[in-house]
N, C-alpha and C positions, 0 to 999 in steps of 0.2 A: 364704450371705449374711453379710457382715461387719458386726458390730455395733460402733459406736464409743461408747465410754464418754464421757459428758459430763465435762469437766474440772471438778474442784472449784473453787468460787469462791475468789479470794484475799480474805482477811479483813483489812479495814483499820480501824484505830482512830485517831482524831484527838483530841488533847488541846491545850488552850490554856493558856499560862502568862503571863509578863509581856509584854504587848503590847497593841495596839489592836484586834486582830481584822481589820485591813485586808486581810490576805492571804486570809482567808475571803471577805470582801466582794468582792475582785477575782475569786476563784475562782468564786463564784456567777454572775458575769457572763460565764463561758465561753460561746463561741459556736461554731457549726459544727464539732462538735456541742456541745450544752449539756452541763452537768456530769453530770446523771443519765444521759444517753445515753452519755457517755464511760465512766462506771463500768460500765454494762451491757455496752458493747462489749468492755471489757477483762476482763470477768468478775470485777469487784471488788464485794464485799459490804461495806457500811459497817456495822461492828459498832456504832459510835457516833461521832457528830460533834455538838458542842454546838449548832450551828445548824441542822443537817439532820435530827437524830434526835428522836423523840418521847420517848424514855426519859429519865428524870431521877432524881435522888436515889438511893435504895437500888438501883434497877434498874441504874444505871450502875456503882455500886460492885460489885455482883455480877458484872457482865461483867469488870471489871478483875480481880477476885479469881480468877475462873475461868481467866483467862489466866495469872496468876501461879502458880496451882496446877497448870498444865499440863492443865487440863480443856478448854480452848478454844485453838485454834490461832490465832496472830497472825502474819500474813504481812507486813503493812506497818504500822509505827507512825509516825504523823506528829505532830510537835510544832510548833505555831505559837506564837511568842512566846519570849522569853528565859527561861532557868532562873533562878528566884529563890532564891538561896542564903542571903539574909540572914534575921535578923541573926546575925552571927558564925558563918556556915556551917551554921546550924541549919535553914534553909529555912522557918522558921515565919512568914515574911512572906506565904507563899502556901500555905495548908493545903488539903487535899482535904476538902471539907465532908462531915461524917458519919463521918470515919475517924480524926481526930486525928493524921494523918500528913501531912508536907509533900508537895506535888505532886512535888518533885524526887526523893523516894524512890520514889514510884509510877513515875515516868518511868524511873529507873534499873532497876527490877525488870522493867518491861515491855520495855525495850530488850533486856535479856538473853534474852527469849523470842522476840523478833521476827525474822522472816526478813530484813527490810530496815528500816532506820531512816532516816527522812527529816526533815530540818530544813526547815520551810516558812518562808521569809523570812529576812532578815538578822538579826533578833533571835534566832531559834532557831539560826541557824548560827554567829553570832559575838558575840551580845550586842546589837548594833544600838543603836537610839535608847534602849532601855530602860537600857543600860549607860552612857549618856553622862553627862558631868559628873562629880561625885564618886562616882557609882555607889553610893549609900548602901544600895541594896537588894541589892548583890553579884550583879548580873545577869551571866549568861554564856551562851554557846551550848552545844550538846550536846557538841561536840568541840573548840571553840575558845573562848578568852577574848580577844576582840579578834583580834589577829594571832598570839597565842601558842597553841600547842597545848595541850590540856588540857580545859577546859570541865568539864561534868558527868561525862562518860563516860571522858575521858582519850584520849590520842593512839593508844593501842594497841587501842582498842575495835573489835571486829568483830562484826557481826550474825550470825545463824545462817547466812546465805548466804556469809559470809566477807568481806562488804563493809564499809568504814568508813561513818560517817554520810554520807548523800548530802545536800549543802547546796544547796537551791533557794534561792539568795540573791537578794534584791531587796526593795525597800521601797516598795510591796508587790511581790509576784511577779506576773508575767504568768500568767494561768491556763494558757496553753499550755505554759509551762515545766514545770509540775507534771504536767499530764495526759499530756504526751508522755512524761515520765519513767515515770509509772505504767504506761502502755501498754508501754513497753520492758521494764519489770520483769515485767509479766504475760506477755509473750511469751518471757521467759527470755533476753533479749538485752542486758541491762544488766549490764556488768561493769566491772572496774577500768580498761579502756581507754576507757570512756565518760565519765570525769571528768577535770577539770583539777587543777592543783596545790593548789587549795583544796577539792577534792572536789565541785566544782559541775559539773553536766552540760555536756558539750561541745556538746550540741545547741543551746545558746544562748550559751555563753561562747567559742565558736570565733570569734565575731563581736565587732566593736566597735560601740558605739552610733553612732559616726561613719558607719558603713556605711549608706547610704540616707538620710542626713540631707538634708532639703530645703534646708539652707543651705550645702551643700557647695561651690557655685560661689563664694560669698563667702569660704569658708575657703581655697579654692585661691589666691585673689588677696589674701588677708589684708585683705579689706574688712570691717571690724569694726563691730559694733553698740556704741553708747555707752550706751544705756539699754535696759531690758528691753523696751520697746515697739518697738525698732528691728528691721529685718528682717535685718541683717547677722550675720556669725558672732560667736558669744558667747564664743569661746575666749580672745581677747586681753584683754578687759576685764571680762567678766561671769561668770567662774568656770566656764565650761562644760568638763567633763571627758570629753566624748564621744569624743575621740581616744585616751583612756586606758581608758575603761569597757568591761568585757567583758559585752556583752549585745546582743541583736538587736532592740532597741526600735523602731528606725526601719524595719526590714524585716518585723517581725511586728507588725501593727497591733493597737493596744489598742482594745477596744470597737468594732471595725469600722473603725477608722482613727484615726491620731494617736499622739503620744508627748509626753513633757515638752517637747521641743524644738519640736514642732508647736504646742504651747500657749504658746509664747513664754518658756519657763523653761529655764535651763541644766541640762545633765546634772550630777548631783551624785555619780555613780558609786556608786549605792546597792547594787550587787551586791558591793562590795568590803568587807572587814573594815576597821573604823575610819572609814568614810565619814562617820559622824555627827559627828566631831570633826576637821574639816580644818584647824583652827587659824586660820581666817579666815572671813569671811562667805561663804555659799554662792554669793552673786552678785558676788563680787569675785575677780579673778585676781591673786594675789601675783606680784610681779616683782622681779628683781634686775637693775639697770642696764637697765631696760626690757624684759627678756626674761622671758616667763612661766616660773615655776618649774615648773609641771606641763607638761612637753613631751609631744608625742604619743608613744605606746607605741613602743619600739624605735628612736626617732630620736635620733642624736647631736646635742648642743647646737650644735656648729659648723655642721652641715648645716642645722639649722633656721634659724639666724641668716642664713645665706647665702641659702637659699631664700626666707625671708620678705622679705629686702630686695629680691630680684629680683621676687617676686610683687607687692609694694607698688608697685614702679616700673612694673609692667606692668598695673596695675589699670585696667580700662576705666572711663571716666566714669560710665557707666550703673550700674556696681556701687558706686562710691563714693557716688553719690547715693542709690541704693536702700538701701544698708546702714544709713544713719542716718535713714531714713524709716519710718513706721509702717505703710506699705503700699507696694507696688511703684509707683513713679512714672514710670519710663522703661522701655520695652520693648526687647528685642533688635532689631537692625536687620539685615536681610538685605542684604549689600553687593552682591549680584548684581542686586538690583532697583534700577534706575536711576530716580531721581525726575524 
């Protein structure tokens, strides 16, 4: 009789730094399966999470110290929120209570021990909202400072597995983006071929937010919304970047169904570095000579102008009317049905 040894659980530690906790809030809403069932199925043991764990204070510090001292194995380190380096690079804007040490120092030491390091959300990946404006707190991501390589750990950082920081970018993340990645790591199937040029998992950045958008027919005919309450495509006037944004928001339902676009708000490309400072209102499309500055991904400007002109000329009256209404007012007509 062959005996199979049970695989040792993967030990996961989750820390939070400069952010709102929105990624944890989104993650807790994971469905089919729920978060706890997901961890159990992947064989992941949560050493500590600020919202899920009972341990606090000295107990948590002891866990961190055991990892740093090599007494406890750390397979996956997750950081949510930007690294707070201020003031003047000291990190003392964000101290680990009870240790008199900046959180950024703990993160750096723990990352050096981890099998995989995961940046959860655009703040942890690139700095995100926390780094917007004058960035007085000197916020950055783990391996990026905005679009620049560097961050806390530097561009050459590799975890114990040989992987760079895995950036689950989003503001907030879809719970499936993280749980799917954790399952792949647990199965030993997550490698360098599974990430894109920003080290984001291809499982969701292989797609554009545009894919599966309920407003795609309006986009095809350039039947554009003029106000946020309108039903038409929001690319031309209202700042939607769904044709540029790398994510599967409209094909992987949020909370059982829906996306920002389904809720009537334009895509702001929150999985990309620098999304927080577009240089204009999130709900306005900047234009040059009437042409949107942010063209669809991979599309030459001349082709866009030509196709847009043809599309507008061929727009059915139904779409023109529905595009600037707050609900569908005219239905499609089957021409084969004679009245």
